[in-house]
C-alpha positions as MATLAB code, in Angstrom:
seq = 'XXXXXXXXXXXXXXXXXXXXXXXXXXXXXXXXXXXXXXXXXXXXXXXXXXXXXXXXXXXXXXXXXXXXXXXXXXXXXXXXXXXXXXXXXXXXXXXXXXXXXXXXXXXXXXXXXXXXXXXXXXXXXXXXXXXXXXXXXXXXXXXXXX';
ca = [
      77.166   95.002   68.052;
      76.076   94.745   71.573;
      77.657   92.071   73.947;
      73.950   91.330   74.764;
      70.460   92.085   73.397;
      68.848   94.431   75.595;
      66.014   96.894   76.370;
      65.620  100.312   77.869;
      64.099   98.321   80.889;
      67.469   96.499   80.987;
      69.452   99.644   81.025;
      67.661  101.007   84.018;
      68.118   97.863   85.968;
      71.564   97.703   85.265;
      72.174  101.459   86.122;
      70.428  101.155   89.288;
      72.292   97.827   90.212;
      75.887   99.372   89.400;
      74.910  102.485   91.477;
      73.853  100.397   94.355;
      76.641   98.177   94.520;
      79.627  100.615   93.474;
      78.720  104.185   93.781;
      81.520  104.853   96.420;
      84.144  103.359   93.813;
      83.260  106.062   91.067;
      82.417  105.557   87.346;
      85.469  102.918   86.874;
      83.981  100.992   89.826;
      80.488  101.127   88.854;
      81.488   99.841   85.140;
      83.124   96.621   86.736;
      80.007   95.794   88.693;
      78.090   96.223   85.299;
      80.647   93.978   83.661;
      79.937   91.251   85.995;
      76.171   91.527   85.241;
      76.631   91.113   81.650;
      79.357   88.252   82.048;
      76.618   86.277   83.884;
      74.360   86.504   81.382;
      76.559   85.263   79.001;
      78.159   82.820   81.076;
      75.270   79.814   80.767;
      77.492   77.944   83.331;
      78.437   77.385   86.928;
      75.536   79.189   89.198;
      74.291   81.345   86.126;
      72.863   78.613   83.765;
      69.482   79.299   82.149;
      69.834   83.240   82.939;
      68.066   84.617   79.533;
      68.006   88.298   80.362;
      69.145   91.035   82.408;
      66.269   90.783   84.688;
      67.025   87.166   85.237;
      70.274   88.195   86.450;
      69.559   90.640   88.799;
      66.811   88.868   90.524;
      68.393   85.727   90.495;
      67.847   84.044   93.894;
      70.652   81.264   95.214;
      70.478   79.875   98.129;
      67.379   81.712   99.351;
      69.001   85.084   99.045;
      69.114   87.380   95.897;
      72.768   87.126   94.139;
      72.743   90.795   94.892;
      72.540   92.351   98.216;
      71.512   95.612   96.642;
      68.163   93.716   95.824;
      67.156   92.581   99.199;
      68.604   95.630  101.000;
      66.633   98.014   98.520;
      68.520  101.118   99.626;
      69.703  102.873   96.483;
      68.638  100.145   93.952;
      65.078  100.990   94.036;
      65.816  104.715   93.512;
      65.366  105.806   89.553;
      68.231  105.478   87.234;
      70.098  108.791   86.524;
      71.701  109.656   83.135;
      75.135  109.186   84.184;
      74.687  105.359   85.541;
      72.397  104.880   81.879;
      75.397  105.938   80.072;
      77.668  103.682   81.824;
      75.211  100.926   81.771;
      74.710  101.341   77.823;
      78.324  101.008   77.693;
      78.671   97.702   79.712;
      76.115   96.189   77.599;
      77.542   97.417   74.328;
      81.477   97.033   74.663;
      83.151   97.739   77.957;
      85.336   95.016   79.560;
      88.463   95.587   81.582;
      90.607   93.706   84.134;
      90.229   92.937   87.074;
      86.175   92.424   86.034;
      87.034   91.287   82.325;
      86.131   87.897   82.980;
      84.525   87.829   86.471;
      81.341   86.167   87.650;
      81.758   87.296   91.024;
      82.818   90.304   93.260;
      82.691   91.094   96.921;
      83.608   93.713   99.403;
      85.359   92.318  102.234;
      86.206   93.595  105.542;
      89.759   92.979  105.052;
      92.010   91.508  102.387;
      90.910   89.997   99.029;
      91.062   86.189   99.960;
      92.761   84.217   96.912;
      89.936   82.192   95.998;
      86.059   82.895   96.842;
      83.661   79.629   96.674;
      86.559   78.147   94.953;
      86.739   80.543   92.342;
      90.205   82.380   91.639;
      91.078   86.144   92.547;
      91.685   88.066   89.676;
      92.055   91.569   91.187;
      90.776   93.998   93.181;
      89.519   97.646   92.391;
      89.085   99.936   95.333;
      87.074   98.106   97.845;
      85.959   95.389   95.674;
      87.726   91.743   95.132;
      86.948   89.989   91.668;
      86.842   86.534   90.993;
      86.782   84.572   87.447;
      85.814   80.884   87.027;
      88.372   78.231   87.467;
      90.008   77.130   84.394;
      87.860   74.768   81.944;
      84.581   75.483   83.959;
      83.241   78.081   82.028;
      84.662   78.629   78.512;
      81.490   80.577   77.443;
      82.604   83.971   79.724;
      85.746   84.454   77.657;
      83.847   84.711   74.399;
      83.184   88.183   73.374;
];
């Protein structure tokens, strides 16, 4: 059973976003970005209430900007999804979760060290250039469910 319901269009969106956000970090880095996308869909809390589809997550606007920089900047995100990224996207949508993105709802690529908190959320770990953050305790229990 998949972690979330999804369509072929969802696979393409996740694949394109994974590549745009983390291609330079290899398959593992792309899987971690994809996992954050799935976590946001499952969360229904904090900044991610009322997101009902992968499309809602990918194109979410917060504070006047898209949540994912790649949507706004356009570069790689608007290229066609390739087979390798589609396979990785299906893994994330079906079952894949791993530290430090396992329960993360946020990530970013800083110009220095990962801060211990990001917008008040605790740092859970780093993979290559990306820092991952999960919700503070007792603020978003749904992200910890399968």
